[in-house]
Residue frames as qw, qx, qy, qz and C-alpha x, y, z in Angstrom:
[[0.013, 0.896, 0.445, 0.014, -0.08, -0.02, -0.01],
 [0.459, 0.388, -0.073, 0.795, 1.37, 3.44, -0.67],
 [0.130, -0.223, -0.406, 0.877, 1.36, 6.63, 1.43],
 [0.188, 0.760, 0.569, -0.251, -1.69, 8.84, 1.53],
 [0.390, 0.863, 0.143, 0.286, -1.95, 12.06, -0.44],
 [0.652, 0.247, -0.171, 0.696, 1.43, 13.75, -0.48],
 [0.292, -0.952, -0.077, 0.038, 2.39, 16.30, 2.17],
 [0.747, 0.293, -0.145, 0.579, 5.75, 17.69, 1.26],
 [0.418, -0.649, -0.201, 0.603, 7.89, 19.86, 3.44],
 [0.184, 0.938, -0.037, -0.293, 8.94, 23.26, 2.50],
 [0.840, 0.454, 0.029, 0.296, 11.22, 23.14, -0.48],
 [0.482, -0.743, 0.204, 0.418, 14.90, 24.08, 0.39],
 [0.659, 0.169, 0.472, 0.561, 16.05, 23.85, -3.30],
 [0.026, 0.472, -0.204, -0.857, 16.71, 26.68, -5.68],
 [0.063, -0.148, -0.833, -0.530, 14.81, 24.59, -8.31],
 [0.396, 0.216, 0.315, -0.835, 11.35, 26.18, -8.45],
 [0.581, 0.409, 0.698, -0.087, 8.34, 24.30, -10.07],
 [0.500, 0.829, 0.159, -0.197, 7.98, 26.96, -12.83],
 [0.034, 0.814, -0.496, -0.300, 11.64, 26.87, -13.74],
 [0.524, -0.170, 0.825, 0.126, 11.61, 23.27, -14.90],
 [0.274, 0.141, -0.662, -0.683, 10.94, 22.04, -18.56],
 [0.756, -0.086, -0.243, -0.601, 7.64, 20.03, -19.17],
 [0.917, -0.276, 0.274, -0.087, 8.74, 16.51, -18.59],
 [0.315, 0.703, -0.636, -0.048, 12.25, 15.26, -19.00],
 [0.670, 0.158, -0.724, 0.041, 14.17, 12.04, -18.35],
 [0.084, 0.160, -0.711, 0.679, 14.46, 12.69, -14.69],
 [0.585, -0.012, 0.278, -0.762, 10.68, 13.21, -14.31],
 [0.806, 0.137, -0.435, -0.378, 10.02, 10.07, -16.27],
 [0.451, 0.204, -0.794, 0.354, 12.37, 8.15, -13.92],
 [0.178, -0.053, 0.596, -0.781, 10.63, 9.51, -10.88],
 [0.729, 0.062, -0.086, -0.677, 7.20, 8.56, -12.44],
 [0.728, 0.195, -0.653, -0.077, 8.52, 4.99, -13.22],
 [0.305, 0.189, -0.760, 0.542, 9.95, 4.70, -9.71],
 [0.248, 0.005, 0.516, -0.820, 6.67, 5.77, -8.02],
 [0.564, 0.001, -0.332, -0.756, 3.97, 4.38, -10.09],
 [0.647, -0.134, -0.750, -0.045, 3.88, 0.96, -8.34],
 [0.643, -0.708, -0.293, 0.020, 3.62, 2.63, -4.88],
 [0.001, 0.823, -0.434, 0.366, 5.83, 4.60, -2.59],
 [0.538, 0.134, -0.762, 0.335, 8.27, 2.58, -0.41],
 [0.628, -0.695, -0.288, -0.201, 6.82, 1.86, 3.09],
 [0.621, -0.025, -0.339, 0.706, 9.63, 3.67, 4.88],
 [0.226, -0.698, -0.373, 0.567, 9.75, 6.67, 7.12],
 [0.099, 0.712, -0.187, -0.670, 11.08, 8.88, 4.24],
 [0.770, 0.401, 0.487, 0.091, 9.72, 7.39, 0.93],
 [0.460, 0.887, -0.030, 0.012, 10.96, 10.42, -1.15],
 [0.237, -0.787, 0.563, 0.081, 14.39, 10.01, 0.21],
 [0.691, -0.082, 0.713, 0.090, 14.48, 6.35, -0.64],
 [0.674, 0.664, 0.317, 0.068, 13.29, 7.11, -4.22],
 [0.179, 0.935, -0.305, -0.027, 16.00, 9.86, -4.53],
 [0.494, -0.524, 0.687, 0.103, 18.65, 7.31, -3.36],
 [0.751, 0.279, 0.596, 0.056, 17.37, 4.81, -5.90],
 [0.539, 0.791, 0.233, 0.172, 17.69, 7.44, -8.70],
 [0.624, -0.132, -0.041, 0.769, 20.83, 9.13, -7.37],
 [0.038, 0.680, 0.212, 0.701, 19.09, 12.37, -6.93],
 [0.010, 0.146, -0.473, 0.868, 18.67, 14.93, -4.22],
 [0.014, -0.471, -0.871, 0.141, 15.53, 14.31, -2.21],
 [0.090, 0.607, 0.196, -0.765, 14.60, 17.95, -2.42],
 [0.183, 0.297, -0.552, -0.758, 14.73, 17.70, -6.29],
 [0.096, -0.204, -0.963, -0.144, 12.58, 14.60, -6.21],
 [0.005, -0.592, -0.652, 0.473, 9.99, 16.37, -4.09],
 [0.141, 0.545, -0.105, -0.820, 10.07, 19.62, -6.30],
 [0.154, 0.139, -0.761, -0.615, 9.54, 17.68, -9.41],
 [0.059, -0.395, -0.916, 0.026, 6.67, 15.74, -8.04],
 [0.047, 0.645, 0.425, -0.634, 4.97, 18.84, -7.00],
 [0.165, 0.461, -0.358, -0.795, 5.57, 20.51, -10.37],
 [0.123, -0.031, -0.882, -0.454, 4.25, 17.47, -12.16],
 [0.000, 0.577, 0.752, -0.318, 1.10, 17.71, -9.97],
 [0.042, 0.638, 0.087, -0.764, 0.85, 21.48, -10.80],
 [0.263, 0.377, -0.531, -0.712, 0.97, 20.91, -14.61],
 [0.812, 0.138, 0.115, -0.556, -1.27, 17.87, -14.54],
 [0.488, 0.397, -0.768, -0.123, 1.17, 15.08, -15.28],
 [0.259, -0.130, -0.889, 0.355, 0.36, 13.57, -11.93],
 [0.402, -0.575, -0.424, -0.573, -3.19, 13.86, -11.00],
 [0.593, -0.648, 0.240, -0.414, -2.90, 12.75, -7.45],
 [0.341, 0.252, -0.862, 0.279, -0.94, 10.39, -5.16],
 [0.657, -0.319, 0.206, -0.651, -3.09, 8.35, -2.85],
 [0.398, -0.210, 0.869, -0.204, -3.80, 4.96, -1.36],
 [0.678, 0.135, -0.482, -0.538, -5.05, 2.09, -3.35],
 [0.452, -0.317, 0.751, -0.361, -6.21, -0.34, -0.82],
 [0.361, -0.038, -0.887, -0.285, -7.11, -4.05, -1.39],
 [0.594, -0.330, 0.087, -0.729, -10.65, -3.93, 0.09],
 [0.894, -0.137, -0.408, -0.127, -10.75, -7.76, 0.35],
 [0.608, 0.163, -0.572, 0.526, -7.53, -7.83, 2.42],
 [0.056, -0.175, 0.439, -0.880, -8.84, -5.26, 4.98],
 [0.158, 0.279, 0.850, -0.419, -12.13, -7.11, 5.48],
 [0.483, 0.450, 0.054, -0.749, -14.46, -5.15, 2.95],
 [0.317, 0.007, 0.913, 0.258, -15.65, -8.41, 1.07],
 [0.346, 0.669, 0.654, 0.073, -18.80, -6.79, -0.36],
 [0.111, -0.385, 0.205, 0.893, -18.02, -4.25, -2.82],
 [0.351, 0.630, 0.693, 0.014, -21.07, -3.05, -4.89],
 [0.113, -0.002, 0.268, 0.957, -21.15, -0.66, -7.70],
 [0.269, 0.634, 0.618, -0.379, -24.61, 1.04, -7.27],
 [0.152, 0.125, 0.514, 0.835, -25.98, 2.31, -10.48],
 [0.137, 0.599, 0.539, -0.576, -28.69, 4.92, -10.59],
 [0.181, 0.493, 0.554, 0.646, -31.12, 6.33, -13.24],
 [0.117, -0.675, -0.369, 0.628, -31.53, 10.00, -12.38],
 [0.408, 0.888, 0.209, -0.030, -32.46, 12.95, -14.57],
 [0.696, 0.348, 0.059, 0.625, -29.52, 14.21, -16.68],
 [0.041, 0.787, 0.001, 0.615, -29.92, 17.72, -15.64],
 [0.625, -0.720, 0.157, -0.258, -29.44, 16.64, -11.90],
 [0.967, 0.003, -0.188, 0.172, -26.68, 14.03, -12.30],
 [0.429, 0.505, -0.329, 0.673, -23.69, 16.38, -11.65],
 [0.340, -0.557, 0.264, -0.710, -25.23, 17.94, -8.55],
 [0.918, -0.281, 0.018, -0.280, -26.53, 14.52, -7.18],
 [0.873, 0.212, -0.313, 0.309, -23.15, 12.91, -7.87],
 [0.204, 0.547, -0.437, 0.685, -21.32, 15.45, -5.78],
 [0.590, -0.477, 0.279, -0.589, -23.61, 14.70, -2.88],
 [0.990, -0.103, -0.066, -0.072, -23.41, 10.96, -3.24],
 [0.690, 0.430, -0.386, 0.437, -19.55, 11.19, -3.61],
 [0.074, -0.652, 0.410, -0.633, -19.42, 12.87, -0.23],
 [0.876, -0.416, 0.069, -0.233, -20.50, 9.86, 1.71],
 [0.296, -0.668, 0.682, 0.007, -17.57, 8.27, 3.53],
 [0.718, 0.005, 0.696, -0.002, -18.54, 4.70, 2.29],
 [0.694, 0.699, 0.168, -0.032, -18.46, 5.81, -1.37],
 [0.638, -0.331, 0.318, 0.618, -14.92, 5.36, -2.80],
 [0.112, -0.181, 0.432, 0.876, -15.69, 6.87, -6.24],
 [0.349, 0.651, 0.559, -0.376, -18.68, 8.31, -7.88],
 [0.143, -0.256, 0.510, 0.809, -19.05, 9.25, -11.63],
 [0.618, 0.514, 0.160, -0.574, -21.35, 9.97, -14.48],
 [0.311, -0.092, 0.843, 0.429, -21.55, 7.54, -17.40],
 [0.412, 0.136, -0.386, -0.814, -23.65, 7.69, -20.64],
 [0.744, 0.095, 0.497, -0.436, -26.84, 5.68, -20.72],
 [0.055, 0.158, -0.871, -0.462, -27.12, 2.77, -23.25],
 [0.576, 0.219, 0.396, -0.680, -30.82, 2.78, -23.90],
 [0.664, -0.514, -0.081, -0.537, -33.00, 0.74, -23.80],
 [0.830, -0.116, -0.525, 0.149, -30.91, -1.96, -22.12],
 [0.557, -0.264, -0.422, 0.665, -29.00, 0.25, -19.58],
 [0.034, -0.858, -0.324, -0.396, -30.68, 3.39, -18.23],
 [0.615, -0.672, -0.161, 0.379, -28.20, 4.16, -15.47],
 [0.403, 0.796, -0.053, 0.449, -26.17, 7.42, -15.60],
 [0.253, -0.777, 0.402, -0.414, -24.79, 7.78, -12.03],
 [0.845, 0.006, -0.518, 0.133, -22.40, 5.23, -10.65],
 [0.310, -0.769, 0.403, -0.387, -21.16, 5.05, -7.00],
 [0.657, 0.131, -0.708, 0.224, -18.80, 2.28, -5.63],
 [0.551, -0.653, 0.215, -0.473, -19.76, 1.31, -2.15],
 [0.469, 0.277, -0.796, 0.264, -17.63, -0.97, 0.18],
 [0.703, -0.480, 0.178, -0.494, -18.98, -3.00, 3.13],
 [0.197, -0.402, 0.875, -0.183, -18.12, -6.01, 5.22],
 [0.375, 0.295, 0.865, -0.153, -21.31, -7.71, 4.14],
 [0.045, 0.361, 0.632, 0.684, -23.90, -7.38, 1.41],
 [0.267, -0.764, -0.582, 0.077, -26.37, -6.32, 4.13],
 [0.389, -0.599, -0.083, 0.695, -24.05, -3.51, 4.91],
 [0.154, -0.040, 0.499, 0.852, -23.68, -2.38, 1.39],
 [0.089, -0.570, -0.725, -0.377, -27.51, -2.51, 1.01],
 [0.323, -0.757, -0.434, 0.367, -27.91, -0.30, 4.00],
 [0.290, -0.432, 0.188, 0.833, -25.49, 2.16, 2.53],
 [0.085, 0.187, 0.670, 0.713, -27.24, 2.07, -0.73],
 [0.165, -0.731, -0.658, -0.076, -30.49, 2.82, 1.02],
 [0.270, -0.693, -0.146, 0.652, -28.92, 5.93, 2.45],
 [0.157, -0.155, 0.469, 0.855, -27.87, 7.03, -1.09],
 [0.070, -0.489, -0.707, -0.507, -31.51, 6.43, -2.30],
 [0.201, -0.817, -0.481, 0.248, -32.91, 8.49, 0.57],
 [0.252, -0.528, 0.132, 0.800, -30.52, 11.25, -0.35],
 [0.085, 0.057, 0.692, 0.714, -31.48, 10.97, -4.06],
 [0.365, 0.364, 0.495, -0.699, -35.14, 10.93, -3.14],
 [0.642, 0.570, 0.397, -0.324, -37.63, 11.56, -5.85],
 [0.303, 0.720, -0.472, -0.408, -34.79, 11.91, -8.52],
 [0.231, -0.240, 0.935, 0.121, -34.31, 8.11, -8.55],
 [0.736, 0.204, -0.233, -0.602, -36.21, 6.35, -11.23],
 [0.987, -0.068, -0.123, -0.077, -34.50, 3.10, -10.69],
 [0.010, 0.733, -0.668, 0.126, -31.16, 1.55, -9.37],
 [0.985, -0.089, -0.150, -0.010, -29.38, -1.64, -8.73],
 [0.337, -0.755, 0.559, 0.061, -26.13, -2.90, -7.19],
 [0.825, 0.432, -0.364, 0.031, -23.53, -4.83, -9.21],
 [0.705, -0.642, 0.297, 0.053, -21.40, -6.80, -6.69],
 [0.285, 0.692, -0.660, -0.069, -17.66, -7.48, -7.45],
 [0.995, -0.072, -0.043, -0.058, -16.70, -11.19, -7.57],
 [0.817, -0.135, 0.082, 0.555, -12.89, -10.58, -7.95],
 [0.098, -0.852, 0.158, 0.489, -10.25, -7.95, -8.43],
 [0.815, 0.478, 0.221, 0.242, -9.13, -7.62, -12.00],
 [0.556, 0.343, -0.078, 0.753, -6.89, -4.53, -11.85],
 [0.371, -0.856, -0.274, 0.232, -6.10, -1.93, -9.27],
 [0.493, -0.343, 0.203, 0.773, -3.57, 0.28, -11.10],
 [0.346, 0.834, 0.061, -0.425, -3.58, 3.28, -13.56],
 [0.709, 0.673, -0.194, 0.081, -1.56, 3.75, -16.65],
 [0.731, -0.505, 0.305, 0.344, 2.06, 2.36, -16.26],
 [0.368, 0.836, -0.387, -0.130, 4.99, 3.66, -18.17],
 [0.942, 0.134, -0.184, 0.246, 7.54, 1.20, -19.29],
 [0.540, -0.760, 0.170, 0.319, 10.71, 1.58, -17.10],
 [0.639, 0.673, -0.086, 0.362, 13.67, 3.29, -18.65],
 [0.663, -0.333, -0.135, 0.657, 17.07, 4.09, -17.14],
 [0.036, 0.969, 0.017, -0.246, 17.98, 7.71, -16.90],
 [0.663, 0.646, -0.142, 0.351, 20.64, 8.90, -19.27],
 [0.717, -0.565, -0.055, 0.405, 23.92, 9.09, -17.38]]
């Protein structure tokens, strides 16, 4: 498991985020070194810096800059829900009016038990659902109680909904870059 959202210390380097080029070989090496997760040590950015033979402040500055320019969207935890006891994982799918889906999705996404919530296009007539919310629980009963809370929040906007339960984990990663050594 990786560290939670990054909290980097004050930068002591003369290298400022705006002074760097878009993405270079060092940035790419940092991405490759971190894309599988941060090392589970007290100072993960220092460990990455040592692996890449860089200064830790340079690694942290570059990660911040890549976040600022959108190369890295976020750093966060990717838990294995099954391993921590959440064995009932259900994608709740909702048919709500299109003109309300963004506002309702924001509200649904604020529930602590919803890990992600998003809008998807309908595929009528077979698939009327346009709002998706992933719910995690230790049992299906717990997931159903949580989905009932979502239904209560959505109120009269819900035309129909269902829960699609996970049966196995297929993939828990984002895009991966092929590893390349930095030019020396």
